[in-house]
ZAKOLTOR-872226 format. One record per residue (C-alpha): x, y, z. Coordinates in steps of 0.2 Angstrom, whole numbers, always signed. Layout:
// ZAKOLTOR-872226
<site><x>X</x><y>Y</y><z>Z</z></site>
...
***
This chain:
// ZAKOLTOR-872226
<site><x>-53</x><y>+10</y><z>+75</z></site>
<site><x>-64</x><y>-6</y><z>+76</z></site>
<site><x>-49</x><y>-17</y><z>+79</z></site>
<site><x>-39</x><y>-8</y><z>+90</z></site>
<site><x>-33</x><y>-20</y><z>+104</z></site>
<site><x>-45</x><y>-36</y><z>+98</z></site>
<site><x>-39</x><y>-50</y><z>+89</z></site>
<site><x>-38</x><y>-53</y><z>+73</z></site>
<site><x>-54</x><y>-67</y><z>+73</z></site>
<site><x>-62</x><y>-56</y><z>+84</z></site>
<site><x>-59</x><y>-41</y><z>+76</z></site>
<site><x>-63</x><y>-46</y><z>+58</z></site>
<site><x>-79</x><y>-54</y><z>+66</z></site>
<site><x>-84</x><y>-39</y><z>+72</z></site>
<site><x>-80</x><y>-26</y><z>+58</z></site>
<site><x>-87</x><y>-41</y><z>+46</z></site>
<site><x>-106</x><y>-37</y><z>+53</z></site>
<site><x>-104</x><y>-19</y><z>+54</z></site>
<site><x>-95</x><y>-13</y><z>+39</z></site>
<site><x>-100</x><y>-27</y><z>+27</z></site>
<site><x>-115</x><y>-24</y><z>+23</z></site>
<site><x>-113</x><y>-3</y><z>+21</z></site>
<site><x>-95</x><y>-7</y><z>+10</z></site>
<site><x>-111</x><y>-19</y><z>-2</z></site>
<site><x>-122</x><y>-3</y><z>-4</z></site>
<site><x>-110</x><y>+7</y><z>-8</z></site>
<site><x>-106</x><y>-5</y><z>-23</z></site>
<site><x>-91</x><y>-13</y><z>-17</z></site>
<site><x>-92</x><y>-33</y><z>-21</z></site>
<site><x>-94</x><y>-46</y><z>-6</z></site>
<site><x>-79</x><y>-55</y><z>-8</z></site>
<site><x>-69</x><y>-39</y><z>-9</z></site>
<site><x>-79</x><y>-30</y><z>+6</z></site>
<site><x>-74</x><y>-47</y><z>+19</z></site>
<site><x>-55</x><y>-46</y><z>+10</z></site>
<site><x>-55</x><y>-28</y><z>+14</z></site>
<site><x>-59</x><y>-31</y><z>+31</z></site>
<site><x>-51</x><y>-43</y><z>+36</z></site>
<site><x>-36</x><y>-36</y><z>+29</z></site>
<site><x>-39</x><y>-22</y><z>+43</z></site>
<site><x>-41</x><y>-35</y><z>+56</z></site>
<site><x>-23</x><y>-37</y><z>+54</z></site>
<site><x>-15</x><y>-21</y><z>+51</z></site>
<site><x>-25</x><y>-17</y><z>+68</z></site>
<site><x>-10</x><y>-23</y><z>+76</z></site>
<site><x>+1</x><y>-12</y><z>+70</z></site>
<site><x>-9</x><y>+6</y><z>+71</z></site>
<site><x>-8</x><y>+16</y><z>+84</z></site>
<site><x>-12</x><y>+19</y><z>+95</z></site>
<site><x>-14</x><y>+1</y><z>+102</z></site>
<site><x>-1</x><y>-7</y><z>+91</z></site>
<site><x>-1</x><y>-23</y><z>+101</z></site>
<site><x>+11</x><y>-29</y><z>+91</z></site>
<site><x>+27</x><y>-16</y><z>+90</z></site>
<site><x>+24</x><y>-17</y><z>+109</z></site>
<site><x>+27</x><y>-33</y><z>+112</z></site>
<site><x>+42</x><y>-31</y><z>+100</z></site>
<site><x>+48</x><y>-18</y><z>+109</z></site>
<site><x>+46</x><y>-27</y><z>+129</z></site>
<site><x>+53</x><y>-42</y><z>+122</z></site>
<site><x>+72</x><y>-31</y><z>+114</z></site>
<site><x>+72</x><y>-18</y><z>+129</z></site>
<site><x>+68</x><y>-6</y><z>+114</z></site>
<site><x>+57</x><y>+12</y><z>+115</z></site>
<site><x>+39</x><y>+7</y><z>+115</z></site>
<site><x>+31</x><y>+22</y><z>+107</z></site>
<site><x>+49</x><y>+26</y><z>+94</z></site>
<site><x>+43</x><y>+7</y><z>+90</z></site>
<site><x>+25</x><y>+10</y><z>+86</z></site>
<site><x>+28</x><y>+26</y><z>+77</z></site>
<site><x>+44</x><y>+19</y><z>+66</z></site>
<site><x>+33</x><y>+2</y><z>+64</z></site>
<site><x>+18</x><y>+13</y><z>+56</z></site>
<site><x>+26</x><y>+22</y><z>+46</z></site>
<site><x>+35</x><y>+4</y><z>+38</z></site>
<site><x>+17</x><y>-1</y><z>+35</z></site>
<site><x>+6</x><y>+15</y><z>+28</z></site>
<site><x>+7</x><y>+8</y><z>+11</z></site>
<site><x>+0</x><y>-7</y><z>+18</z></site>
<site><x>-14</x><y>+2</y><z>+21</z></site>
<site><x>-17</x><y>+9</y><z>+4</z></site>
<site><x>-18</x><y>-5</y><z>-3</z></site>
<site><x>-35</x><y>-14</y><z>+1</z></site>
<site><x>-40</x><y>+1</y><z>-8</z></site>
<site><x>-35</x><y>-8</y><z>-24</z></site>
<site><x>-49</x><y>-21</y><z>-21</z></site>
<site><x>-62</x><y>-12</y><z>-18</z></site>
<site><x>-63</x><y>+3</y><z>-29</z></site>
<site><x>-66</x><y>-6</y><z>-45</z></site>
<site><x>-71</x><y>-21</y><z>-56</z></site>
<site><x>-53</x><y>-21</y><z>-60</z></site>
<site><x>-45</x><y>-21</y><z>-44</z></site>
<site><x>-56</x><y>-37</y><z>-37</z></site>
<site><x>-46</x><y>-46</y><z>-51</z></site>
<site><x>-31</x><y>-46</y><z>-37</z></site>
<site><x>-45</x><y>-56</y><z>-29</z></site>
<site><x>-49</x><y>-67</y><z>-45</z></site>
<site><x>-67</x><y>-61</y><z>-44</z></site>
<site><x>-75</x><y>-56</y><z>-60</z></site>
<site><x>-90</x><y>-52</y><z>-65</z></site>
<site><x>-95</x><y>-73</y><z>-64</z></site>
<site><x>-91</x><y>-72</y><z>-47</z></site>
<site><x>-74</x><y>-81</y><z>-39</z></site>
<site><x>-62</x><y>-85</y><z>-49</z></site>
<site><x>-68</x><y>-77</y><z>-65</z></site>
<site><x>-56</x><y>-62</y><z>-66</z></site>
<site><x>-46</x><y>-60</y><z>-81</z></site>
<site><x>-29</x><y>-65</y><z>-81</z></site>
<site><x>-23</x><y>-51</y><z>-91</z></site>
<site><x>-32</x><y>-39</y><z>-80</z></site>
<site><x>-26</x><y>-48</y><z>-63</z></site>
<site><x>-5</x><y>-49</y><z>-70</z></site>
<site><x>-10</x><y>-29</y><z>-75</z></site>
<site><x>-18</x><y>-24</y><z>-59</z></site>
<site><x>-4</x><y>-34</y><z>-48</z></site>
<site><x>+9</x><y>-26</y><z>-57</z></site>
<site><x>+1</x><y>-8</y><z>-56</z></site>
<site><x>-2</x><y>-12</y><z>-37</z></site>
<site><x>+15</x><y>-18</y><z>-34</z></site>
<site><x>+22</x><y>+1</y><z>-42</z></site>
<site><x>+8</x><y>+11</y><z>-32</z></site>
<site><x>+17</x><y>+0</y><z>-14</z></site>
<site><x>+35</x><y>+7</y><z>-19</z></site>
<site><x>+30</x><y>+23</y><z>-24</z></site>
<site><x>+20</x><y>+25</y><z>-6</z></site>
<site><x>+39</x><y>+16</y><z>+0</z></site>
<site><x>+48</x><y>+31</y><z>-5</z></site>
<site><x>+36</x><y>+46</y><z>-2</z></site>
<site><x>+35</x><y>+38</y><z>+17</z></site>
<site><x>+51</x><y>+33</y><z>+20</z></site>
<site><x>+61</x><y>+45</y><z>+9</z></site>
<site><x>+71</x><y>+37</y><z>-1</z></site>
<site><x>+75</x><y>+29</y><z>-18</z></site>
<site><x>+96</x><y>+25</y><z>-22</z></site>
<site><x>+97</x><y>+41</y><z>-9</z></site>
<site><x>+86</x><y>+52</y><z>+1</z></site>
<site><x>+72</x><y>+60</y><z>-11</z></site>
<site><x>+69</x><y>+77</y><z>-11</z></site>
<site><x>+51</x><y>+86</y><z>-4</z></site>
<site><x>+46</x><y>+87</y><z>-24</z></site>
<site><x>+50</x><y>+67</y><z>-28</z></site>
<site><x>+41</x><y>+62</y><z>-15</z></site>
<site><x>+24</x><y>+71</y><z>-17</z></site>
<site><x>+26</x><y>+64</y><z>-39</z></site>
<site><x>+28</x><y>+47</y><z>-31</z></site>
<site><x>+11</x><y>+48</y><z>-18</z></site>
<site><x>+2</x><y>+58</y><z>-29</z></site>
<site><x>+6</x><y>+43</y><z>-44</z></site>
<site><x>+3</x><y>+30</y><z>-30</z></site>
<site><x>-14</x><y>+37</y><z>-26</z></site>
<site><x>-18</x><y>+34</y><z>-45</z></site>
<site><x>-13</x><y>+17</y><z>-47</z></site>
<site><x>-23</x><y>+11</y><z>-33</z></site>
<site><x>-38</x><y>+16</y><z>-42</z></site>
<site><x>-37</x><y>+1</y><z>-58</z></site>
<site><x>-41</x><y>+11</y><z>-72</z></site>
<site><x>-31</x><y>+10</y><z>-89</z></site>
<site><x>-31</x><y>+31</y><z>-86</z></site>
<site><x>-26</x><y>+30</y><z>-67</z></site>
<site><x>-14</x><y>+21</y><z>-73</z></site>
<site><x>-6</x><y>+30</y><z>-86</z></site>
<site><x>-10</x><y>+46</y><z>-77</z></site>
<site><x>+2</x><y>+37</y><z>-59</z></site>
<site><x>+14</x><y>+29</y><z>-72</z></site>
<site><x>+19</x><y>+45</y><z>-77</z></site>
<site><x>+19</x><y>+53</y><z>-62</z></site>
<site><x>+29</x><y>+41</y><z>-54</z></site>
<site><x>+41</x><y>+39</y><z>-67</z></site>
<site><x>+42</x><y>+59</y><z>-68</z></site>
<site><x>+47</x><y>+57</y><z>-51</z></site>
<site><x>+62</x><y>+44</y><z>-53</z></site>
<site><x>+69</x><y>+51</y><z>-67</z></site>
<site><x>+71</x><y>+67</y><z>-57</z></site>
<site><x>+78</x><y>+58</y><z>-45</z></site>
<site><x>+89</x><y>+48</y><z>-55</z></site>
<site><x>+95</x><y>+65</y><z>-66</z></site>
<site><x>+101</x><y>+73</y><z>-45</z></site>
<site><x>+107</x><y>+62</y><z>-39</z></site>
<site><x>+117</x><y>+54</y><z>-53</z></site>
<site><x>+139</x><y>+53</y><z>-53</z></site>
<site><x>+150</x><y>+62</y><z>-63</z></site>
<site><x>+159</x><y>+54</y><z>-77</z></site>
<site><x>+177</x><y>+57</y><z>-68</z></site>
<site><x>+169</x><y>+48</y><z>-49</z></site>
<site><x>+161</x><y>+32</y><z>-63</z></site>
<site><x>+179</x><y>+28</y><z>-70</z></site>
<site><x>+189</x><y>+32</y><z>-53</z></site>
<site><x>+175</x><y>+18</y><z>-45</z></site>
<site><x>+177</x><y>+6</y><z>-58</z></site>
<site><x>+195</x><y>+8</y><z>-59</z></site>
***
């Protein structure tokens, strides 16, 4: 809310002064808290109700401003959840290369693993919010992907296992529901 209709730099400065100390008090590492605030300062340009970027795009293209804003917000919803990866746990802060010894001390394998699970979480949210994978996803597949994506946001082995199983279950259900019969495959290749 602090960043709405304010340029990114001003939004960051306002939020850094007001929010970073509070995030530090609940245990968020200082570099992660600043990146969290900066990330949302950037996303303020696409979030309702002001959504300066979509409104400008609609004005340039002659599109419907409200519809453009809502579609933009729908497609950027997964991005609104990404900052929680690096603020919820110290393993998540490894995405910013922050480890126990400070900046640039993160374990490389933790960085790679957290990056991979973050990518899977964003893909799962894209299916959840967009409603498509190979074909249109049904409600069960979307819920499994959404809950699995949420679990993957918390960087820990237990949550990664739970989230991975849920996302994989949603993927398998979707692929089984949308598989082609053998005769359709023969016609397509023939």
